[in-house]
N, C-alpha and C positions, 0 to 999 in steps of 0.2 A: 643702494638698494631702497624701491618703492614698495608702496602699499596703496594702490588704490581701491577706494572705497565706493561701492556702486550699488547694484543689487547684493552684491557680496563683498566680502574684502577679497582684493586680489594680491597676493604677496610674492616677491623673488623671494625665494629661501637658500641656504643651503643644505646639504642633505641632512646634518645632526638636527637641524630646526626643524627642518619637514618631517623626521622622525617624531620630535618632541611632540608636534602640532597634531601629528596624526594621532599619536597616541591621546593628547587630551582631548582630541573630538571622535575618540573610539569609545562606545558604549556597550558593554555585554549587559543584558535586563535577562534574569531569570525568567525559565519557563515556566507556563503553570503545570504543565506535565510532567512528572516525574521521571526520571533519566533521560528527556529531551533536552540537548544543548541549549546554550543561552541565545537568545535573540541578540544579533550586532547590528549597531548602527553606526555609520561612520558619515560623521560630516564634513569630513574633508575631502576635495575632489581635486586631483592631480591633472592640472591642464597640461604640462609640459615638462619635461626635465629643469626643475628650478623655478617652477610657477604653481602656485597652487590656490584653490579658492577656498576661503572658509565662510562660516554663515557672521553676516554683519554684526550681530551682537558680540562677537568675540573682538572686540577692539584690545583686549587684553593681551591677545596672544601678537600683538604685531612687537617685532623688538624696537627696542629704541633708540637703536640707530636708524631706522627705516623713514625716509621722505613719506611723507603720509600726502596724497592728492585725493581729494574728495568731489567725487562726481556725482553723488546722491543728486536727487532732484527738488530743485528749491523754486516753489511756483508760489509766490506770495499773492494772497488775495485778501480783500476788505470783507469784514464780517460785520452785521450790524451788530448792535448792543444785545448782551445779554438781558433778556429782560427778568431775571429771577436774583434772588442772593443765595448764596452756598451757604451750607451749615458749616459752622468752624473747621470739622474734620474736613471736608470739603476742600473748604479754602485752603487750606494747608497744604493739602497734595497740590491743589490748583498753584499755589505758590512756588510751592519747590519743584515741580515737573519741568527739567528745562530739556531732557533728550528721550532717547526710546526708553520705555520704562513699562515693567507691569503693574496694575492696577490690581489688587488681590483684595477685593472686599465683599464684605458679609452679604448677603441677600439683603436686599432693600436699603443697603445703605444710600443707594443712586448713582450708579456707575456710569450709566448712560447718560443722565444730568450733568455730571462732572465732565465727563469725556467730552460733550460737547462745548460746555464753558473753555475745556482746555483747548481743543480745536480751536475755537477764537483766539485763545491767547497766541497760540504758536502761529497764527495768521497765515496758515497753509492749505491751498486747497486739499479737500480731506476726502480720503475715500473708507467708508466703513463696511466692515466685511460681516456678514451674518449668515448663520447656516440654517435658517427657517425661513419662509415667508412671512409667518408671523411676527418673528422678531424683526424682520426687515420692516413691515409695517409698524413696530412700536416706534422704531427709532425715526420713521416718517413722521410719525405724529409730534414726538417728542422733540425734534430738529424745528417743527413748524412752532411749537408752542414756545420756546428759547429763542430763535430767532426771527419767526415772523415770516420765515419763507418757505416754499417748497422746496425739498431737496433732489438732485436728481436720482434718477433709478436707473439699474442696469439689471436687467431680468425682466421677465413677463413681457415680453418683445420690445423691451425698450432699452436705448441705451442713451441715456442722458448724462453728459460727461462736463456741462458748463455750469453748472451750480457749483456755491463756495463747498457743499458738502454732495457728495454721491454716497447712496445707500446700494449694496449689491447683495445677492444671495451666492452661496459659493458657488454653485453649481454653473450660475450663467458667467460667474468672474472668471471660472476655472478655463471657459472655451475662451475667454478675451485677455487671458495674458498679455499676448504682443501688443494689443491695442492699449492695455491701461499702465503696463509696467513703468512708464515715466510720465503719466498723466497727473500724479498727485504728488505733494510735498510730506503729507501725512497720512498713514494707513492706519486705522483701528479696526483690530481683530475682537470681535466680540465673543465671548465664551471660548478664550484662547487656549482653554486645554487642549483643545481640538486641534491644535496646531501640530502634533507630532504625528497623525496622519497626513498620509501623501498628499492628497488634495490642497488643504490647509496650509502646509509647510511650501509646497511649490507657487501658492500665490504668494505667500509673505517672501520665500527666500528669492523669486523671480523681481520683487518688486523694489524699483528704485527710491522709495520714498526717503526724506532726510530721517522722518519722526516714526518710528513704528511703536503703535502702544497697544498691548493685550490687555484686555479684561476679562477675570475671572473671579469666582466665589471660591474656586479651591484650586490649588496649586498641587493638588496632587492624583495622579491617576491610579487605577488599582492595576495596570498592566506594567506600570514601573517607569513609563515614557516620558513623565515629567522631567527627567535628567536633561532633556534637550531645551526646555524652554529659554534657558537664559541665553542659547545662540542664536534665537532669532530677536530677544528684545534686549537683549544686556544685563546688565546685574542690579539695575535699578528697578527696586520690587516696594512700593506702597502698600502697607495692611494698616489700613484705619480702624480704628474701635470697632467693635460690632455697636449699633445702634439704630434707631428709627423701627425697633421689630419690638412683637411681643413674645414672651418666653413660652413657647409650647410645651404641654405636660403630654406623658406616655401613659394611655392606657392598653395593657397587655390584654388580649383576648386569646384564651386557649380553647383551642376546637379540636373535637375527638376526631381529627382527619389526619389519615396519615398521606406523609410527602416520602415518596420512593426513594429508598437508599439503593447504593451499589455502584460503584465506580465504574462498571461496564455499561451501566444504561446510561447515554447521552443524556446532559441537562436539557437539551430542548423537550426530549421524550418525557423527563420528569416532570416538568412543567406543563406540558399539554395534560398528563393525565390528571392533574390537579384541577387543570382550569374547565377541564369537560367532566368534572366532578358534578352531578346534580344537588348534592348535598353541600359543597363546596359554594357554588354558585347560588344558593339558597342562604347560605351564612353571610356570605358576603352582602348580598340584597337586603337583608332583613337587619343588618347591622348598618348599614349606610342609611334605613331607613329611620331606624332608631336614634340614630344621633341628629338626623333632619328633624325629628318629631322636638329633639332639645332647643331646637333653632340652629343649628349649625348648617352653615352651606359647606357641604361634603365634596371632596374629590376623591373619586377612586382611580388608582392607576394600575396600569397591569400593560405586559407586554403583548397580550393575547387578545386578539380583535373579536374574536367569537365568544369569549368569556365577557367582557365586555355589554356586548349587545345582549347576551343573555343575562344578564345583569340586569341590565336598563329595563329590559323587557317585564323581568319579574318585578322591579320596582314602580313601574307604571309611569303615571303622568307626571309626576315630580323629578323625574330625571330628565338629563340629555346625555346624548354619546358622542363624542367627538374621536375620530380615528383618521388613520391616514386615507380612508377610503373616501373621505367628505373633501370635495374641493377644497381648494385654500380659501378662494372667494365667499365661502357658503359659512366657514367655521365663525368669522366675528360675530353675525347676529345669531347663531346658536349659542355660543359661548357666552353672550350680552343676558341670555335668559338666566343666567344663576342670579344676575341681579335684581331678576323680578319674581315670579312666580314658580321657578325651577329651582328646587335645594339642593341637588346632587349631580355631580358632574363626573361621570365615566369618561375616562381619556387615556391613550396610549403614553407610556413612561415616554419615547421620542417626542413627543408634541408638550408635554407637560413638566418635565422635568428641568427645561432650562428657559429662563426669560420671561415666560409668558407672566405678565402683572394681573390677577384676578386677587385684589386686596379683599376682597368680599370672603373669600373662602378662609374657613377657619377649623376644618377637619380633614386630616388623610388617613387614606385608609389603604395600607400597602396589600393589592390585589395579588399579587405575583412576590416569590419569596426574596428579597433583597439582600446580597452579601456584596456590599459595594459600600464603602463608606463615603465616598466623594458621592455617589448617585444620591445617597441615604440625605446627604446634606442639602442637594439642590431640591429633593422633593419636597423634604419639610419648610424648603424656604418657600415655598407656594403658598403655604396658610400662616406665614410668621408677621405678614406684614400689616402695618396699624390700619384700623377703619373703623369709621364712628359707629358705636352700638355693639362691637364685633365681641364675643365671649374669646375668653381664652383658647388660643388654638390648640387643638388635640389632635394626638398621632396615634391610631390605632393599630396596634403591631399585632398581627395575627401568628401566634404560635401553634404549629402543627403537630404531629406525632412521627417520630423517626430519629435518627441519629443525624441526619444532615442537616434537619431542620431544626433541632435542639442546638447544634452547634454554631447554626448562622443565627440564630434568636439569641445566645449568649454574647455573641461578636457584636450585635445591635445593641444589646442593653449594655455592653461596656462603653459602647460609643455614648449612648444616653447618659450614664453616668459622667461620662468625660465632659459633656457638654453642662452637666449640672440641671438636668431636667428632673422635673418631678415623676417620678414612676408609681403608677398603679397598678395593680394586679384583678381583672373584673372577675 
């Protein structure tokens, strides 16, 4: 019997083996709503009787007596010399990585930098998958810096696939799956904790690349879907030590403002009630201004655009505001002002929770209640990068009145304690 490895592993199986594999690749994830049935994810596909397809990362499920036929894409290319020197922990991952893997590294470790070095080592035509245009731009800049060439781009009206490194954003790549699935020998998925979403998983699952590498700062998802990660990238997980960052401190700010309770009230309505509270808007704007006056470069994040705009208007000329309404090509110039005469950056969580490297930022204010540990980790990561003359990074944790607010604040406090952060109550 055979196992053909391509985009997936196509296995000839007997009935008892098929059931065993199906059970192994069936995941029951508890629902968030009490009383709802669990969410079922099945990652084995039945092609026909006696033939199944499973994710390419699960070579451990190939029976020992099977003949393995490897039909994955192998496209050797010559890379220029890598122009920089890796730190010891980066060099260790570089030396050890020989196959599909996950690199689970703390923010500021240098995942992009190291992944490009690894792409050069593997010597395969490489596709980098990003989920925002900002991240795509950062990869493009980093590739030019370390290799000296301009990578190909898929997206923004471009389809450039002749370079040793091609970078594409998820929406454009999804529409081009038939054209790209056999064009690359290595595929790198940035922020790979998104792979459990159908769009991301389809791009990875349909690609025939010999090497599949996932990069992430967190291997946990609040919704529990992290259980599928190994299906796409295999069992090799590299978790280098935390380094090259500044230890933040936590300032807990208690405001006499109520956050609505009541399970019958949708979460979005409760957040909206808070976001349109003028007293809350003034409190956040004043807090941001106070920390800016102490010399901080402040990032205020929320998932409510009107709230951010109102706070920015209250703050005045020292602030800039970046939301999804601003065209992608205009954002870099606006954001760069934080390195000059602007001290406060108001931005949406979707833009600033992942990947954006603004090393000068030193203060984070959570404008929307956060009850998601991976998200909290990502947000704090925006302010802990090293930068010359930077003060100790500070997270301003807003504590509100109400049972829900109190419970969430307690959970965040537990996270801070677990991380060993210095905590003060203002």
